[in-house]
N, C-alpha and C positions, 0 to 999 in steps of 0.2 A: 880193536880196530875193525873198521868195516871191511867187508870184502869188496874189491874193486869190481868184480863181476856182478855182484848183487847191485852195486851202485849203478853200473852201466845199464843193467837190465831195468832197473827202476827208473833210470833217467829217460829211457826211450818213450815210455808211455807219457811221461810228464811233458816230454818235448812234443809228442804228437798232440797231447791235450792242449798244450800251449799254442801249437800251430793252428789247431782247430779253433781255439778261442780267438786267435789273431785273425783267422780267415772269417770267422763269424763276425768279429768286430769290423773287419774290412767290409764284409757284405753289408753289415748294418750301416757302416759309414757311407758305403756306396749308395745303399737304398736311401739313406738320409740325404745324401748329396743329390740323388736323382729327384727325390721329393722336393728338396729345396730348389733344385734347378727347374722342376716343373712349376713349382709355386712362383719362382722368379719369372719364368717365362709367361705364366698367366698374368702375373702382376705387370710384367712388361707389356703384354698384349693389352691388358686393361688400361695401362698407362698410355700406350700408343693410341688406343681408342679414345681415351679421355682427352689426350692431346689433340687428336684429330677433331674431336667434338669441340674442344676449346678453340681450335683454329677456325672451325666453321663458325662458331659463335663470334669469334673476334672478327672474322670476315663480314658476318652479318652486321655486327656492331659498327664495323668500319663503313659498310654500305649505308647503314642507318645514319651514322655520323655524317657521311657525305651528303645524304639527303637533307639532314638537319642543317648542315652548313649551307646547302643550296637554298633551303627554305629561309634560313636566317638571312642570307644575302638578299632573297626576294623581299622578306619582311623589312629589312633595312632599307631597300630601295623604296618600298611602299611607304615606310615611315618618312623617308626623305621627301617623297612625293606629297604625302599628307602634310608634312611641315610646310612645303612650298604652297600647297593649297590653303592651309591655315593662314599663312602670311598674306596670301592674296585676299582671302575672305576677311581677314582682320582689316586690311587696307580698305576693302569695299565697305565693311561695316563702319569704319571710321568716316568714310565718305558719305554713307547713307545717314549716319548720325548727324553729320554736319548739314546735309540736305534736310533731314527731318527737323532739325532745330530751325533752319531757315523757313521751312514750310509752317512750322508752329508759330513762328513770329509773324509770318504773313497772314496766317489764319486768324491769329489774335487781333492783328490790326484790322483785317477785313471784318471780323465779328464785331469789334468795337465800332467800326464805321457803320456797319449795317445796323447794329443796335441803336446807335445814335440816330440814324436815318429813320428806322422804324419807330423809335420813340418820338421823333419830331412829327412823323405822319400821324401817330395816334393822338398827339397833342393837338395837331391841326384839326383832326376829325372831332375830338372832344370840344374844341372851341367852336367849330362850325355847328355842331349839334346843339350846343348851349345857346348860340346866337339864334339858331332857328327856333328853339323852344321859347326863348324870350320874345322873339318877334311874333310868333304865332299866338302866344298868350296876350301880348300887348295889343296886337291889332285885332285879333278875332276872338279872344278869350277861349281859344281852343285848348281846353285842359287835356283832352285825350291826346291830341297831337303833341302838345308840350311834354306830356308825360312820356310818350314814346321816344321823343328826341332826347329827353333827359336820361332815359335808360340807356340809349345808345351812347351818349356821352360818358356815362358811368362805365359801360363796358369797354369803351376805348381807353378810358383813364386807368382801368384795372390792368391793362397790359403795360403800363409805365411803372418801372420798378424804382424810380427815383423817390427817396423818402421825403423830398420837399413837397410832393403833391399829396401826402397823406391827409392833411387837414381838409383838402378840397373834397375828398371822398365823403367825409362827414357832411359837408355842405350840400353835396348832391343828394345824399340820402335824405337829408331834411327837406330839400326841395321836392323830391319824389313823394315823400310822405304828405307834404302839403297838397300836392297835386292829386294824390289818391284820395285825400279827405274831401276834395271838391266833388267827388263822385261823378266823373265825366260820363260814365255809362248811364247813370240815372238821368243826367242832364240830356243826353241824346234820346233816352226813352221818353222824357217829358216833351221834347221837341216833336218826336214822332206822334205822341198822343195829341198834342195841340194841332198838328197838321191834320190828323184824322178827325178831330172834333170840328175843325173848320169845314171839312167836307160834309159833316153830318148836320151842320147848322140848318140847312134848308129843308131838312126832314122834320124839324120840330114844329108841332102845331102851336099857334098862338093861343093866348088865354081868351076865354069867352068875353064878349063885349060887356062893359060895365053898364048898369042901369042909368037912366037919364039923370043928369045932375040937376041941382037947383038952378034957379034963374040966373044967379051970378055966374055959375059954371057955364050956363048956356051962352051968356054974353062972351065969355072967354073962348068958348068953342066957335062962336060965330067969328070972332076976331081971328082965330086960328085958320078958319076956312077962308077968310078974306085974304090973309097973308099967303095961304097955300096957293091961291090963284095967282099971286104975284111971283112967288119963289118956287122954282122947280128943282128937284134933286135928281141928278142923273148919275149913272155909273161912269167910271173912267173911260169906258168904251162907247159913251154917248147913248147907252141903252137906257130907256126910262125905267124907273122903279115901278113896282106894282102899285096900282092906284088905291088899293085897299089899305096900304100902310103896313101890312104885315111884313113885306119885303124889307122895309126900313128897319124893323126890329131884328130881322135876321142879319142885315148888314151891320147893325150896331154890335150884335153879339159876335159876328165874325171879326169886326174891327177890334173888339176887346181881346179876342183870342190872338189876333195878329200882333196887337201891342204886347201881349204876354210873351209871344214868341220873340219879338224884338228885344224885350227886356231880358229874356233868358239868354239870348245870344250875346248881348252886351254885358251880361253878368251884373245887371242892375236889380238888386233884390227888392228895393222899395217899389220901383215901377212894376216889377213882376207881381208882387203881392197886390198892388192896387188894381192892376188889370184883371187878375183873377177875382178879386172882390167885386169889381164892376160886372164881370161876366156872371158871377153867382147871383148878384142882385137882379140883373136883367132877366136871367133865366127863371128866378123865383117869382118875379112880379109880372112879367110880360108873356110868359108861355104857360101852357097847360101843364101843371105839375103832376096831374094824374095820368097823363099819357105815358105809355111804355117807352116811347122814344125819349121823352123828357127825363124820365127816371133813369134810364140807362145813360143818357148824356150827363146828367147831374152826378151819377156815380163815378163815371170816368173823370169828370172835372174835379171831383172831390179827392181823387187819388193823387193829383198833382201836389207835390210838396214844395214849400219855399226853398230858396237857395240856402245851402249850409253857411253858417257864420263861422268860417275858419280863417286863420291867418293866410294871407296870400303868399304864394311861393316867391322867394327872393331869387329869381333866375338871373336878373341883371347883376346882383351882388356876386353870385357864383361865377358868372362870366368875367366880371372885373377881377375877382380873386384868382381865376385861372391865368389871366393875362399878367397879373402881378407876379405870380409864382413862376411863370415862364421867363419873365424878365429877370427875376432873381436867380433862377437856375442858369440862365445864359451868362449873367455877370460872374457867377461863381466858376463857370467853366471857362471864362475868359473869352467868350464869343460875343458877337454883336447881338444884342437882344432884338427879337422880332418886333417890327412896328405894329402896334395894336391897331386893328381895323375898327372903324366906328360901327357900333351895333345898330345905328339908325341911319337911314339915308339922309 
């Protein structure tokens, strides 16, 4: 058996050790509690700071949300205003579309009316020019004037877009070709040359006097002198001719040249060739062929060419065709055809 004193003495240190251990554990628990409390406090502080920051963020977000709601309300109001403006613009656009359609219809009608009026004016101009060309050529054989008038008629007809007048353009081209083949410029040059030669006639020296003829010729000469005493030749202004007879030769040559001018103006090729032949014969037989004036005169006279033998332009046929096509176009359009005017007085 153990001794109770030994047991009590041994139990004291154990108790003290146990107390120390318990105190140490209590201190450790207290330190741990303090540490945990400090950590909890720090966590609470951090949490409070985070909560405060979150509260600030939430306030900022609420302010931003309020601003956004205000902006949304403003945008909604603007959208409503824009929708009202769009409706008004749509209504105005519909009204403008109707007005535009009305204006287009009016412009189309005006353009059609103007086109018809301008086409009628061009046709009138073409008919007038063709009539002028036909009259100038028929009355005066003025190929140059007829060619200019025909060209103006073709230009006026080119502005007419109706296909019914297409064949007439070919007729006008053929008439212009025929007029160009008549060489109106050469004809005018020949008229100028003849006028200049008529002014130069009086500068030509006559041929030398022929030797005395035989007795029979002398009888004829005496008869001629006897008749000359009875018949006197004067100018149209009553001025007497030169008594030597050379003035009569100049008058005859000038008369041949005047006849050639008249035949050229009348477009009479046979009379023109005959007058030129008479002038050549008279110049060759009655004037001094060796004189410089005669040679120059003969050279200019030889440059005159006969009239060209070309088909005459059918201006009257082109004019009649234009009137026929105008009447046909008027009948197709349902209008009253224009009354054709006579091309001759």
